Biopython code that builds the backbone (N, CA, C, O; Angstrom):
import numpy as np
from Bio.PDB.StructureBuilder import StructureBuilder

atoms = [
    (1, "MET", "N", (-24.006, -0.329, -25.607)),
    (1, "MET", "CA", (-24.330, 1.077, -25.667)),
    (1, "MET", "C", (-25.200, 1.340, -26.895)),
    (1, "MET", "O", (-24.983, 0.776, -27.967)),
    (2, "ASN", "N", (-26.174, 2.198, -26.707)),
    (2, "ASN", "CA", (-26.989, 2.560, -27.854)),
    (2, "ASN", "C", (-26.296, 3.677, -28.650)),
    (2, "ASN", "O", (-25.242, 4.175, -28.255)),
    (3, "LEU", "N", (-26.899, 4.049, -29.754)),
    (3, "LEU", "CA", (-26.293, 5.031, -30.647)),
    (3, "LEU", "C", (-26.071, 6.377, -29.955)),
    (3, "LEU", "O", (-25.026, 7.002, -30.137)),
    (4, "TRP", "N", (-27.042, 6.822, -29.169)),
    (4, "TRP", "CA", (-26.911, 8.107, -28.471)),
    (4, "TRP", "C", (-25.755, 8.062, -27.460)),
    (4, "TRP", "O", (-24.973, 9.009, -27.378)),
    (5, "GLN", "N", (-25.642, 6.987, -26.705)),
    (5, "GLN", "CA", (-24.567, 6.852, -25.723)),
    (5, "GLN", "C", (-23.209, 6.831, -26.409)),
    (5, "GLN", "O", (-22.260, 7.433, -25.907)),
    (6, "ARG", "N", (-23.098, 6.157, -27.536)),
    (6, "ARG", "CA", (-21.836, 6.150, -28.283)),
    (6, "ARG", "C", (-21.489, 7.546, -28.768)),
    (6, "ARG", "O", (-20.323, 7.938, -28.755)),
    (7, "PHE", "N", (-22.507, 8.306, -29.200)),
    (7, "PHE", "CA", (-22.270, 9.681, -29.640)),
    (7, "PHE", "C", (-21.771, 10.539, -28.480)),
    (7, "PHE", "O", (-20.808, 11.289, -28.641)),
    (8, "VAL", "N", (-22.409, 10.439, -27.318)),
    (8, "VAL", "CA", (-21.984, 11.210, -26.142)),
    (8, "VAL", "C", (-20.554, 10.844, -25.767)),
    (8, "VAL", "O", (-19.751, 11.730, -25.473)),
    (9, "LEU", "N", (-20.224, 9.566, -25.771)),
    (9, "LEU", "CA", (-18.863, 9.115, -25.471)),
    (9, "LEU", "C", (-17.870, 9.709, -26.460)),
    (9, "LEU", "O", (-16.811, 10.195, -26.063)),
    (10, "TRP", "N", (-18.203, 9.671, -27.736)),
    (10, "TRP", "CA", (-17.329, 10.239, -28.766)),
    (10, "TRP", "C", (-17.189, 11.751, -28.600)),
    (10, "TRP", "O", (-16.083, 12.282, -28.696)),
    (11, "ALA", "N", (-18.292, 12.443, -28.352)),
    (11, "ALA", "CA", (-18.289, 13.907, -28.297)),
    (11, "ALA", "C", (-17.639, 14.458, -27.036)),
    (11, "ALA", "O", (-16.967, 15.488, -27.095)),
    (12, "THR", "N", (-17.821, 13.803, -25.906)),
    (12, "THR", "CA", (-17.326, 14.343, -24.628)),
    (12, "THR", "C", (-16.114, 13.597, -24.076)),
    (12, "THR", "O", (-15.402, 14.124, -23.222)),
    (13, "GLY", "N", (-15.875, 12.389, -24.548)),
    (13, "GLY", "CA", (-14.743, 11.611, -24.064)),
    (13, "GLY", "C", (-15.081, 10.670, -22.929)),
    (13, "GLY", "O", (-14.279, 9.801, -22.585)),
    (14, "SER", "N", (-16.278, 10.830, -22.330)),
    (14, "SER", "CA", (-16.694, 9.930, -21.257)),
    (14, "SER", "C", (-18.208, 9.845, -21.228)),
    (14, "SER", "O", (-18.905, 10.709, -21.761)),
    (15, "LEU", "N", (-18.711, 8.779, -20.591)),
    (15, "LEU", "CA", (-20.149, 8.562, -20.494)),
    (15, "LEU", "C", (-20.463, 8.077, -19.086)),
    (15, "LEU", "O", (-19.933, 7.057, -18.645)),
    (16, "TYR", "N", (-21.325, 8.808, -18.378)),
    (16, "TYR", "CA", (-21.758, 8.419, -17.033)),
    (16, "TYR", "C", (-22.575, 7.139, -17.126)),
    (16, "TYR", "O", (-23.505, 7.051, -17.928)),
    (17, "ILE", "N", (-22.231, 6.141, -16.306)),
    (17, "ILE", "CA", (-22.957, 4.873, -16.359)),
    (17, "ILE", "C", (-23.650, 4.534, -15.045)),
    (17, "ILE", "O", (-24.291, 3.488, -14.940)),
    (18, "GLY", "N", (-23.532, 5.399, -14.043)),
    (18, "GLY", "CA", (-24.232, 5.164, -12.782)),
    (18, "GLY", "C", (-23.301, 5.225, -11.590)),
    (18, "GLY", "O", (-22.078, 5.245, -11.728)),
    (19, "ASP", "N", (-23.914, 5.254, -10.411)),
    (19, "ASP", "CA", (-23.153, 5.258, -9.161)),
    (19, "ASP", "C", (-22.907, 3.827, -8.713)),
    (19, "ASP", "O", (-23.789, 2.972, -8.801)),
    (20, "ARG", "N", (-21.698, 3.581, -8.232)),
    (20, "ARG", "CA", (-21.328, 2.253, -7.732)),
    (20, "ARG", "C", (-20.599, 2.415, -6.410)),
    (20, "ARG", "O", (-19.928, 3.420, -6.172)),
    (21, "GLN", "N", (-20.741, 1.407, -5.550)),
    (21, "GLN", "CA", (-20.057, 1.407, -4.271)),
    (21, "GLN", "C", (-19.342, 0.078, -4.096)),
    (21, "GLN", "O", (-19.951, -0.989, -4.163)),
    (22, "ARG", "N", (-18.050, 0.165, -3.873)),
    (22, "ARG", "CA", (-17.259, -1.049, -3.642)),
    (22, "ARG", "C", (-17.176, -1.331, -2.157)),
    (22, "ARG", "O", (-17.423, -0.453, -1.330)),
    (23, "GLU", "N", (-16.829, -2.550, -1.828)),
    (23, "GLU", "CA", (-16.692, -2.955, -0.436)),
    (23, "GLU", "C", (-15.640, -2.092, 0.257)),
    (23, "GLU", "O", (-14.541, -1.898, -0.265)),
    (24, "GLY", "N", (-15.981, -1.583, 1.419)),
    (24, "GLY", "CA", (-15.060, -0.755, 2.187)),
    (24, "GLY", "C", (-15.205, 0.739, 1.928)),
    (24, "GLY", "O", (-14.627, 1.543, 2.659)),
    (25, "TRP", "N", (-15.952, 1.125, 0.917)),
    (25, "TRP", "CA", (-16.176, 2.548, 0.626)),
    (25, "TRP", "C", (-17.267, 3.080, 1.541)),
    (25, "TRP", "O", (-18.153, 2.338, 1.965)),
    (26, "LYS", "N", (-17.197, 4.367, 1.841)),
    (26, "LYS", "CA", (-18.211, 5.000, 2.694)),
    (26, "LYS", "C", (-19.504, 5.277, 1.946)),
    (26, "LYS", "O", (-20.572, 5.342, 2.555)),
    (27, "GLY", "N", (-19.418, 5.438, 0.638)),
    (27, "GLY", "CA", (-20.607, 5.720, -0.164)),
    (27, "GLY", "C", (-20.319, 5.485, -1.634)),
    (27, "GLY", "O", (-19.175, 5.237, -2.016)),
    (28, "PRO", "N", (-21.351, 5.563, -2.457)),
    (28, "PRO", "CA", (-21.171, 5.341, -3.888)),
    (28, "PRO", "C", (-20.509, 6.529, -4.582)),
    (28, "PRO", "O", (-20.609, 7.668, -4.125)),
    (29, "LEU", "N", (-19.835, 6.243, -5.690)),
    (29, "LEU", "CA", (-19.222, 7.269, -6.533)),
    (29, "LEU", "C", (-19.754, 7.121, -7.954)),
    (29, "LEU", "O", (-20.054, 6.010, -8.391)),
    (30, "PRO", "N", (-19.874, 8.230, -8.675)),
    (30, "PRO", "CA", (-20.280, 8.132, -10.079)),
    (30, "PRO", "C", (-19.178, 7.475, -10.909)),
    (30, "PRO", "O", (-18.003, 7.819, -10.776)),
    (31, "HIS", "N", (-19.555, 6.547, -11.749)),
    (31, "HIS", "CA", (-18.619, 5.839, -12.620)),
    (31, "HIS", "C", (-18.884, 6.198, -14.075)),
    (31, "HIS", "O", (-20.013, 6.490, -14.469)),
    (32, "TYR", "N", (-17.817, 6.167, -14.860)),
    (32, "TYR", "CA", (-17.865, 6.563, -16.261)),
    (32, "TYR", "C", (-17.151, 5.528, -17.114)),
    (32, "TYR", "O", (-16.225, 4.862, -16.650)),
    (33, "VAL", "N", (-17.579, 5.396, -18.348)),
    (33, "VAL", "CA", (-16.828, 4.628, -19.335)),
    (33, "VAL", "C", (-16.083, 5.650, -20.192)),
    (33, "VAL", "O", (-16.647, 6.676, -20.571)),
    (34, "PHE", "N", (-14.819, 5.369, -20.494)),
    (34, "PHE", "CA", (-13.988, 6.270, -21.290)),
    (34, "PHE", "C", (-12.925, 5.450, -21.995)),
    (34, "PHE", "O", (-12.714, 4.282, -21.670)),
    (35, "ARG", "N", (-12.262, 6.060, -22.954)),
    (35, "ARG", "CA", (-11.281, 5.341, -23.760)),
    (35, "ARG", "C", (-9.866, 5.606, -23.247)),
    (35, "ARG", "O", (-9.434, 6.754, -23.140)),
    (36, "CYS", "N", (-9.154, 4.521, -22.934)),
    (36, "CYS", "CA", (-7.737, 4.578, -22.579)),
    (36, "CYS", "C", (-6.960, 4.286, -23.864)),
    (36, "CYS", "O", (-7.311, 3.357, -24.591)),
    (37, "PRO", "N", (-5.910, 5.062, -24.159)),
    (37, "PRO", "CA", (-5.127, 4.805, -25.370)),
    (37, "PRO", "C", (-4.496, 3.412, -25.383)),
    (37, "PRO", "O", (-4.264, 2.851, -26.454)),
    (38, "THR", "N", (-4.219, 2.855, -24.218)),
    (38, "THR", "CA", (-3.584, 1.545, -24.118)),
    (38, "THR", "C", (-4.592, 0.396, -24.045)),
    (38, "THR", "O", (-4.427, -0.617, -24.723)),
    (39, "HIS", "N", (-5.634, 0.551, -23.227)),
    (39, "HIS", "CA", (-6.554, -0.545, -22.926)),
    (39, "HIS", "C", (-7.925, -0.447, -23.590)),
    (39, "HIS", "O", (-8.758, -1.330, -23.391)),
    (40, "GLY", "N", (-8.177, 0.581, -24.358)),
    (40, "GLY", "CA", (-9.491, 0.724, -24.993)),
    (40, "GLY", "C", (-10.522, 1.257, -24.016)),
    (40, "GLY", "O", (-10.200, 2.087, -23.166)),
    (41, "LEU", "N", (-11.757, 0.790, -24.128)),
    (41, "LEU", "CA", (-12.818, 1.260, -23.242)),
    (41, "LEU", "C", (-12.655, 0.657, -21.855)),
    (41, "LEU", "O", (-12.502, -0.555, -21.707)),
    (42, "VAL", "N", (-12.688, 1.510, -20.851)),
    (42, "VAL", "CA", (-12.567, 1.090, -19.455)),
    (42, "VAL", "C", (-13.609, 1.832, -18.620)),
    (42, "VAL", "O", (-14.170, 2.837, -19.056)),
    (43, "VAL", "N", (-13.855, 1.326, -17.427)),
    (43, "VAL", "CA", (-14.783, 1.951, -16.485)),
    (43, "VAL", "C", (-13.989, 2.429, -15.283)),
    (43, "VAL", "O", (-13.151, 1.698, -14.754)),
    (44, "GLY", "N", (-14.250, 3.643, -14.855)),
    (44, "GLY", "CA", (-13.561, 4.184, -13.692)),
    (44, "GLY", "C", (-14.312, 5.361, -13.118)),
    (44, "GLY", "O", (-15.384, 5.731, -13.599)),
    (45, "TYR", "N", (-13.735, 5.946, -12.079)),
    (45, "TYR", "CA", (-14.328, 7.115, -11.441)),
    (45, "TYR", "C", (-13.305, 8.230, -11.413)),
    (45, "TYR", "O", (-12.120, 7.998, -11.653)),
    (46, "ARG", "N", (-13.751, 9.432, -11.124)),
    (46, "ARG", "CA", (-12.883, 10.610, -11.170)),
    (46, "ARG", "C", (-12.024, 10.680, -9.908)),
    (46, "ARG", "O", (-12.483, 10.373, -8.807)),
    (47, "TYR", "N", (-10.758, 11.094, -10.094)),
    (47, "TYR", "CA", (-9.785, 11.178, -9.005)),
    (47, "TYR", "C", (-9.387, 12.625, -8.755)),
    (47, "TYR", "O", (-9.388, 13.451, -9.667)),
    (48, "GLY", "N", (-9.047, 12.918, -7.505)),
    (48, "GLY", "CA", (-8.406, 14.177, -7.160)),
    (48, "GLY", "C", (-9.309, 15.396, -7.227)),
    (48, "GLY", "O", (-10.489, 15.318, -7.571)),
    (49, "TRP", "N", (-8.704, 16.525, -6.884)),
    (49, "TRP", "CA", (-9.425, 17.791, -6.874)),
    (49, "TRP", "C", (-9.844, 18.204, -8.272)),
    (49, "TRP", "O", (-10.871, 18.860, -8.446)),
    (50, "ASP", "N", (-9.056, 17.826, -9.270)),
    (50, "ASP", "CA", (-9.384, 18.220, -10.644)),
    (50, "ASP", "C", (-10.314, 17.215, -11.331)),
    (50, "ASP", "O", (-10.636, 17.366, -12.510)),
    (51, "LYS", "N", (-10.741, 16.192, -10.591)),
    (51, "LYS", "CA", (-11.723, 15.216, -11.077)),
    (51, "LYS", "C", (-11.326, 14.580, -12.408)),
    (51, "LYS", "O", (-12.134, 14.506, -13.333)),
    (52, "ARG", "N", (-10.073, 14.121, -12.498)),
    (52, "ARG", "CA", (-9.580, 13.523, -13.733)),
    (52, "ARG", "C", (-9.931, 12.035, -13.787)),
    (52, "ARG", "O", (-10.017, 11.360, -12.761)),
    (53, "LEU", "N", (-10.130, 11.552, -15.002)),
    (53, "LEU", "CA", (-10.371, 10.134, -15.220)),
    (53, "LEU", "C", (-9.041, 9.467, -15.535)),
    (53, "LEU", "O", (-8.325, 9.901, -16.437)),
    (54, "GLU", "N", (-8.710, 8.422, -14.801)),
    (54, "GLU", "CA", (-7.487, 7.654, -15.029)),
    (54, "GLU", "C", (-7.871, 6.195, -15.237)),
    (54, "GLU", "O", (-8.738, 5.661, -14.545)),
    (55, "CYS", "N", (-7.224, 5.573, -16.182)),
    (55, "CYS", "CA", (-7.484, 4.163, -16.456)),
    (55, "CYS", "C", (-7.095, 3.335, -15.234)),
    (55, "CYS", "O", (-5.951, 3.408, -14.786)),
    (56, "PRO", "N", (-8.027, 2.547, -14.685)),
    (56, "PRO", "CA", (-7.692, 1.738, -13.509)),
    (56, "PRO", "C", (-6.634, 0.674, -13.808)),
    (56, "PRO", "O", (-5.861, 0.312, -12.922)),
    (57, "ARG", "N", (-6.590, 0.173, -15.036)),
    (57, "ARG", "CA", (-5.583, -0.837, -15.399)),
    (57, "ARG", "C", (-4.195, -0.202, -15.472)),
    (57, "ARG", "O", (-3.219, -0.800, -15.019)),
    (58, "CYS", "N", (-4.098, 1.001, -16.037)),
    (58, "CYS", "CA", (-2.811, 1.713, -16.089)),
    (58, "CYS", "C", (-2.360, 2.088, -14.687)),
    (58, "CYS", "O", (-1.178, 1.978, -14.361)),
    (59, "LYS", "N", (-3.297, 2.530, -13.857)),
    (59, "LYS", "CA", (-2.983, 2.923, -12.492)),
    (59, "LYS", "C", (-2.454, 1.730, -11.684)),
    (59, "LYS", "O", (-1.503, 1.861, -10.912)),
    (60, "GLU", "N", (-3.080, 0.580, -11.875)),
    (60, "GLU", "CA", (-2.634, -0.646, -11.186)),
    (60, "GLU", "C", (-1.235, -1.054, -11.671)),
    (60, "GLU", "O", (-0.403, -1.488, -10.874)),
    (61, "ALA", "N", (-0.984, -0.917, -12.956)),
    (61, "ALA", "CA", (0.324, -1.274, -13.507)),
    (61, "ALA", "C", (1.418, -0.376, -12.931)),
    (61, "ALA", "O", (2.530, -0.845, -12.687)),
    (62, "LYS", "N", (1.123, 0.906, -12.711)),
    (62, "LYS", "CA", (2.089, 1.829, -12.115)),
    (62, "LYS", "C", (2.410, 1.432, -10.680)),
    (62, "LYS", "O", (3.556, 1.532, -10.243)),
    (63, "LYS", "N", (1.369, 0.968, -9.932)),
    (63, "LYS", "CA", (1.563, 0.545, -8.539)),
    (63, "LYS", "C", (2.495, -0.654, -8.450)),
    (63, "LYS", "O", (3.425, -0.676, -7.644)),
    (64, "SER", "N", (2.233, -1.657, -9.294)),
    (64, "SER", "CA", (2.984, -2.907, -9.213)),
    (64, "SER", "C", (4.278, -2.883, -10.016)),
    (64, "SER", "O", (5.113, -3.776, -9.874)),
    (65, "GLY", "N", (4.450, -1.869, -10.856)),
    (65, "GLY", "CA", (5.589, -1.826, -11.772)),
    (65, "GLY", "C", (6.804, -1.293, -11.206)),
    (65, "GLY", "O", (7.822, -1.213, -11.893)),
]
sb = StructureBuilder()
sb.init_structure("model")
sb.init_model(0)
sb.init_chain("A")
sb.init_seg("    ")
for serial, (resi, resn, name, xyz) in enumerate(atoms, 1):
    if name == "N":
        sb.init_residue(resn, " ", resi, " ")
    sb.init_atom(name, np.array(xyz, "f"), 0.0, 1.0, " ", f" {name:<3s}", serial, name[0])
structure = sb.get_structure()
């Protein structure tokens, strides 16, 4: 990340990094880098009606835990 991107991440809490589409998805979704208190910087997409960012590693741990 360049200096401006680090500033945006610090100031807003997330940074848009582009649209990605995984296998089986109907279309691409915007992905963001953000800081998880447990895992540090992670990449994910917004969930639910309120468009919240959730750490994919924490979410996976809840599923299997």
